[in-house]
C-alpha positions, -999 to +999 in steps of 0.1 A: +844-629+423+879-636+435+887-619+468+919-627+486+912-635+523+940-611+532+918-582+519+892-590+545+903-571+575+872-554+588+848-572+611+811-561+611+784-572+635+748-568+624+715-579+638+690-596+614+656-611+619+651-649+621+636-648+586+665-628+572+689-653+587+670-682+572+671-666+538+708-659+540+716-694+551+694-709+523+712-688+497+746-698+511+736-735+509+722-731+474+754-713+462+777-735+482+793-706+499+792-688+533+767-665+547+794-639+549+801-643+512+764-639+505+763-606+525+795-593+508+781-601+474+749-583+483+769-552+494+789-552+462+757-556+441+739-528+459+768-503+464+792-514+437+824-533+437+859-519+436+874-551+422+897-548+392+873-563+367+847-537+376+871-509+372+882-522+338+846-524+327+840-488+338+872-477+320+861-494+288+827-478+290+843-444+295+866-449+265+835-457+243+817-425+252+816-398+226+814-362+238+817-328+224+840-301+238+820-275+259+838-242+265+844-234+302+822-203+300+793-224+288+799-249+316+799-220+341+765-208+327+750-243+329+762-248+365+749-214+375+715-222+360+714-255+379+722-238+411+695-212+405+670-239+397+679-258+429+676-226+450+642-218+435+630-253+442+642-251+478+626-218+484+593-230+469+594-261+491+600-239+522+570-217+514+546-247+514 
């Protein structure tokens, strides 16, 4: 992953346990990188990356999708059915 240092403009302070710190430092040594890079990579792996290569992969996957046209009225009925189901489930949960 190539990230320009100028893109890093936000500072974040977190508290970790001694064991978490040891694991982060061990991973940084093993991968010959910084603890900060390990944490940034973990964030991207868990929550997704907005890097160009990731966006291009997503675009390619979307282009490969095959879908059929669904008329707007059918979409409205589907959405209404989903809302009804969600409301029914919420009411059933409240009654318990």
